[in-house]
SENUSE-728450 format. One line per 2 residues: number of its first residue (from 1); their letters; for each residue x, y, z of C-alpha. Coordinates in Angstrom, 2 decimals, padded with zeros to 5 digits. Layout:
// SENUSE-728450
NUM	a	X Y Z | ... .
This chain:
// SENUSE-728450
1	xx	-053.40 -012.79 -023.61 | -051.56 -014.52 -020.85 .
3	xx	-049.01 -015.94 -023.28 | -048.51 -012.51 -024.87 .
5	xx	-047.96 -010.95 -021.46 | -045.43 -013.65 -020.61 .
7	xx	-043.62 -013.06 -023.90 | -043.51 -009.34 -023.26 .
9	xx	-042.16 -009.95 -019.77 | -039.53 -012.27 -021.18 .
11	xx	-038.56 -009.70 -023.82 | -038.32 -006.95 -021.20 .
13	xx	-036.22 -009.15 -018.94 | -033.79 -009.98 -021.73 .
15	xx	-033.65 -006.34 -022.84 | -033.00 -005.09 -019.31 .
17	xx	-030.31 -007.71 -018.80 | -028.56 -006.70 -022.03 .
19	xx	-028.79 -003.02 -021.12 | -027.35 -003.84 -017.71 .
21	xx	-024.46 -005.79 -019.21 | -023.80 -002.98 -021.68 .
23	xx	-023.82 -000.51 -018.81 | -021.31 -002.64 -016.92 .
25	xx	-019.06 -002.76 -019.96 | -019.16 001.02 -020.21 .
27	xx	-018.32 001.39 -016.53 | -015.49 -001.12 -016.83 .
29	xx	-013.90 000.90 -019.62 | -013.95 004.00 -017.44 .
31	xx	-011.19 002.71 -015.18 | -007.84 004.32 -015.86 .
33	xx	-006.26 000.96 -016.66 | -008.45 -000.68 -019.31 .
35	xx	-009.49 -004.29 -018.98 | -007.53 -006.97 -020.75 .
37	xx	-009.23 -007.37 -024.15 | -010.10 -011.01 -023.45 .
39	xx	-010.94 -010.70 -019.75 | -014.49 -011.20 -018.49 .
41	xx	-015.88 -008.67 -016.01 | -017.51 -010.63 -013.19 .
43	xx	-018.08 -008.05 -010.45 | -018.37 -004.27 -010.63 .
45	xx	-018.81 -001.91 -007.67 | -018.82 001.89 -007.62 .
47	xx	-019.15 004.20 -004.62 | -021.64 007.02 -004.99 .
49	xx	-019.92 009.30 -002.46 | -016.40 009.90 -001.19 .
51	xx	-015.47 007.34 001.43 | -012.41 006.55 003.59 .
53	xx	-010.24 003.71 002.35 | -006.81 002.37 003.20 .
55	xx	-004.37 002.55 000.31 | -002.26 -000.44 001.31 .
57	xx	001.52 -000.26 000.92 | 002.63 -003.40 002.76 .
59	xx	001.71 -006.97 003.51 | -001.45 -007.69 005.48 .
61	xx	-001.47 -009.33 008.91 | -004.08 -010.20 011.51 .
63	xx	-003.46 -009.34 015.16 | -006.12 -010.56 017.58 .
65	xx	-008.82 -010.58 014.89 | -007.85 -007.11 013.65 .
67	xx	-006.29 -006.65 010.20 | -003.18 -004.48 010.31 .
69	xx	-000.58 -003.19 007.86 | 003.01 -002.08 008.29 .
71	xx	002.18 000.84 006.02 | -001.12 002.18 004.70 .
73	xx	-002.40 005.64 003.85 | -005.98 006.48 004.72 .
75	xx	-007.47 008.54 001.90 | -010.92 009.89 001.09 .
77	xx	-012.31 009.69 -002.38 | -014.55 007.89 -004.82 .
79	xx	-013.82 004.19 -005.17 | -014.60 001.71 -007.94 .
81	xx	-013.59 -001.92 -008.24 | -013.64 -004.43 -011.08 .
83	xx	-013.08 -008.15 -010.70 | -012.01 -009.91 -013.89 .
85	xx	-011.71 -013.53 -014.85 | -008.62 -013.64 -017.03 .
87	xx	-008.22 -015.67 -020.23 | -007.37 -019.33 -019.57 .
89	xx	-003.99 -019.02 -021.30 | -002.84 -016.28 -018.89 .
91	xx	-001.34 -017.47 -015.62 | -000.91 -015.43 -012.46 .
93	xx	002.55 -014.09 -013.32 | 001.52 -013.43 -016.93 .
95	xx	-001.43 -011.38 -015.67 | 000.73 -009.46 -013.21 .
97	xx	003.25 -008.69 -015.96 | 000.43 -007.50 -018.22 .
99	xx	-000.73 -005.02 -015.58 | 002.85 -003.84 -015.06 .
101	xx	003.14 -003.16 -018.78 | -000.06 -001.09 -018.66 .
103	xx	001.23 000.84 -015.66 | 004.50 001.61 -017.45 .
105	xx	002.71 002.70 -020.64 | 000.55 005.10 -018.61 .
107	xx	003.54 006.56 -016.76 | 002.46 005.14 -013.41 .
109	xx	004.65 004.22 -010.45 | 004.45 000.99 -008.45 .
111	xx	004.69 002.21 -004.86 | 004.64 -001.29 -003.37 .
113	xx	004.44 -004.85 -004.63 | 004.54 -008.31 -003.13 .
115	xx	003.90 -011.89 -004.12 | 003.13 -015.23 -002.53 .
117	xx	003.64 -015.41 001.26 | 005.37 -012.01 001.35 .
119	xx	001.87 -010.49 000.96 | 000.60 -012.17 004.14 .
121	xx	-002.40 -014.48 004.33 | -004.42 -014.66 001.13 .
123	xx	-007.62 -015.18 003.13 | -007.15 -011.71 004.64 .
125	xx	-006.93 -010.09 001.21 | -009.88 -012.00 -000.23 .
127	xx	-012.25 -011.79 002.75 | -011.30 -008.90 005.02 .
129	xx	-009.82 -006.37 002.60 | -011.62 -006.89 -000.71 .
131	xx	-014.59 -008.98 000.44 | -014.75 -011.10 -002.72 .
133	xx	-015.09 -014.86 -002.33 | -014.00 -015.43 -005.92 .
135	xx	-010.51 -014.21 -004.94 | -009.96 -017.10 -002.51 .
137	xx	-006.59 -018.74 -003.20 | -003.58 -020.18 -001.42 .
139	xx	-000.86 -017.91 000.00 | 001.60 -018.93 -002.73 .
141	xx	-000.77 -017.97 -005.55 | -001.17 -014.21 -005.03 .
143	xx	000.37 -010.97 -006.27 | -000.37 -007.42 -005.16 .
145	xx	000.50 -004.05 -006.69 | -000.10 -000.59 -005.19 .
147	xx	000.09 001.99 -007.97 | -000.05 005.77 -008.29 .
149	xx	-000.50 007.39 -011.68 | -001.79 010.56 -013.26 .
151	xx	-004.03 011.07 -016.25 | -005.03 014.52 -017.47 .
153	xx	-003.51 016.03 -014.29 | -005.73 013.84 -012.09 .
155	xx	-004.16 011.47 -009.57 | -005.38 007.87 -009.35 .
157	xx	-004.43 005.27 -006.76 | -004.80 001.61 -007.75 .
159	xx	-004.72 -001.60 -005.77 | -004.35 -004.60 -008.07 .
161	xx	-004.68 -008.08 -006.60 | -004.11 -011.16 -008.78 .
163	xx	-004.77 -014.74 -007.69 | -004.74 -018.17 -009.23 .
165	xx	-007.40 -020.41 -007.73 | -007.14 -024.15 -007.15 .
167	xx	-008.98 -024.74 -010.47 | -006.14 -022.78 -012.16 .
169	xx	-008.44 -019.91 -013.15 | -006.83 -016.50 -012.68 .
171	xx	-008.74 -013.53 -011.31 | -007.65 -009.90 -011.12 .
173	xx	-009.28 -007.44 -008.73 | -008.64 -003.77 -009.54 .
175	xx	-009.58 -001.09 -007.01 | -009.35 002.46 -008.33 .
177	xx	-009.35 005.40 -005.92 | -009.84 009.00 -007.01 .
179	xx	-008.58 010.82 -003.89 | -010.24 014.07 -002.87 .
181	xx	-006.79 015.42 -001.93 | -003.54 014.63 -003.71 .
183	xx	-001.35 012.04 -001.97 | 002.40 012.73 -002.03 .
185	xx	004.82 009.86 -002.63 | 008.59 010.02 -002.33 .
187	xx	008.46 013.76 -001.79 | 012.04 015.04 -001.53 .
189	xx	013.02 015.66 002.07 | 015.97 017.80 003.07 .
191	xx	016.86 015.96 006.28 | 019.29 018.54 007.67 .
193	xx	016.93 021.46 006.98 | 014.02 019.67 008.63 .
195	xx	016.13 018.90 011.70 | 017.28 022.50 011.99 .
197	xx	013.77 023.86 011.54 | 011.74 021.37 013.59 .
199	xx	014.18 019.31 015.60 | 012.72 016.11 014.16 .
201	xx	012.36 014.42 010.78 | 010.96 011.17 009.45 .
203	xx	013.54 009.52 007.24 | 012.15 009.08 003.73 .
205	xx	012.06 005.60 002.18 | 013.46 003.88 005.29 .
207	xx	010.88 001.39 006.57 | 011.78 -001.43 008.99 .
209	xx	010.04 -004.74 008.45 | 007.72 -006.33 011.02 .
211	xx	010.74 -007.63 012.98 | 012.58 -004.31 012.93 .
213	xx	015.13 -005.29 010.30 | 016.55 -002.53 008.11 .
215	xx	017.51 -003.71 004.63 | 021.14 -003.64 003.51 .
217	xx	020.23 -001.11 000.83 | 018.61 001.22 003.38 .
219	xx	021.57 000.90 005.74 | 023.88 001.99 002.93 .
221	xx	021.70 005.01 002.19 | 021.74 005.86 005.91 .
223	xx	025.55 005.61 005.90 | 025.66 008.11 003.04 .
225	xx	023.24 010.39 004.93 | 025.47 010.28 008.02 .
227	xx	028.57 011.08 005.94 | 026.96 014.11 004.31 .
229	xx	023.84 015.87 005.61 | 024.17 014.87 009.26 .
231	xx	027.77 015.95 009.76 | 026.65 019.44 010.81 .
233	xx	025.03 017.77 013.84 | 028.16 015.92 014.95 .
235	xx	028.14 017.80 018.29 | 024.43 017.16 018.92 .
237	xx	022.73 014.29 020.73 | 020.60 012.58 018.10 .
239	xx	017.84 010.19 019.06 | 017.06 007.47 016.52 .
241	xx	013.44 006.50 017.11 | 012.14 003.35 015.42 .
243	xx	008.42 002.61 015.11 | 007.63 -001.02 014.23 .
245	xx	004.20 -002.44 013.55 | 003.43 -006.07 012.75 .
247	xx	001.65 -009.30 013.75 | 003.27 -009.61 017.17 .
249	xx	002.62 -008.69 020.78 | 003.44 -005.15 021.85 .
251	xx	006.37 -006.31 023.98 | 007.91 -008.07 020.98 .
253	xx	007.39 -005.04 018.73 | 009.08 -002.83 021.31 .
255	xx	012.04 -005.21 021.32 | 012.15 -005.30 017.52 .
257	xx	012.05 -001.52 017.34 | 014.96 -001.24 019.77 .
259	xx	016.91 -003.61 017.54 | 016.01 -001.41 014.57 .
261	xx	017.34 001.71 016.31 | 020.53 -000.09 017.33 .
263	xx	021.21 -001.09 013.71 | 021.09 002.56 012.71 .
265	xx	023.09 003.62 015.78 | 025.97 001.41 014.65 .
267	xx	025.99 002.97 011.18 | 025.74 006.55 012.48 .
269	xx	028.39 006.14 015.18 | 030.84 004.88 012.56 .
271	xx	030.55 008.39 011.09 | 031.24 010.14 014.40 .
273	xx	027.64 010.96 015.37 | 026.41 010.90 018.97 .
275	xx	023.36 008.63 018.83 | 020.80 007.43 021.37 .
277	xx	018.68 004.49 020.10 | 015.03 004.39 021.13 .
279	xx	012.45 001.75 020.26 | 008.83 002.93 020.28 .
281	xx	007.15 -000.14 018.81 | 003.60 000.62 017.61 .
283	xx	002.85 003.11 020.41 | 002.87 006.35 018.40 .
285	xx	000.46 005.80 015.51 | -000.09 008.39 012.79 .
287	xx	-003.77 009.35 012.59 | -004.66 006.27 014.66 .
289	xx	-002.91 003.98 012.18 | 000.33 002.28 013.27 .
291	xx	002.96 002.99 010.61 | 006.48 001.55 010.69 .
293	xx	009.03 004.32 010.24 | 012.29 005.83 011.49 .
295	xx	012.57 009.32 012.96 | 015.52 011.42 014.04 .
297	xx	015.02 013.75 016.99 | 017.40 016.38 018.41 .
299	xx	015.82 017.39 021.77 | 017.82 020.62 022.05 .
301	xx	016.37 021.91 018.80 | 012.85 020.87 019.84 .
303	xx	013.22 023.00 022.96 | 014.47 025.96 020.94 .
305	xx	011.46 025.79 018.67 | 009.07 025.89 021.63 .
307	x	010.72 028.85 023.33 .
């Protein structure tokens, strides 16, 4: 009888394990981007309730033991994550390209991407952000994609992190967020109308880096903005306010943000605008999260709105 009981226990254990693996496979297929057909699902996690999570749109840094981002959007929603071990013939860049192809085929948009040291420290991503030891890799062996896509009129936000470990095995960690409220990306902003109506506007798609540098491409778009939409404010005093967040002391970030504002001042003044540069560093966070950005403020119009 004892042997029979042991056999039954063994049979039940095997059956339960198989059912569990089958269940995991079903859950894995539920993600909006399907698993690579030859990938092995190693870790699966699903939240039962809506929870707050940072949808990360920049590199990751650590400032005095606190993880920070130049840009992240805090959203509420259900969260699931799958960690895959990729086929041995797929390297890190091959895997990243495969995900990009899936994103394109589904009509998704890559809102941010980085690779190697441009993503920040790999230990931060593996330990502090995703909390998966299997993702441990060197800084030069990582890729990150932040993706927004829609399926059946439902918005999904994806964070895809790909690493190649020292043993040359490649792992992909896919976090899927189903936000409770739709998140807007690249919403068209009529800068002149916003300035007239509110006296202030955040410039779309212009984000200084952690040292306050504005890219050449962004400076050219700002030059075009000054030549066109901002010409109706040529007689106004326009404050250019730069907010810069990054892995530096507050004093340094204030200095970097002043440099950011002065870069834009030079471009705007070439087009005849009266500009006052102002560096605000990380001191005006949005919803308690420091976000690097550039704002234009016309104080006279602010006063009119309040009267």
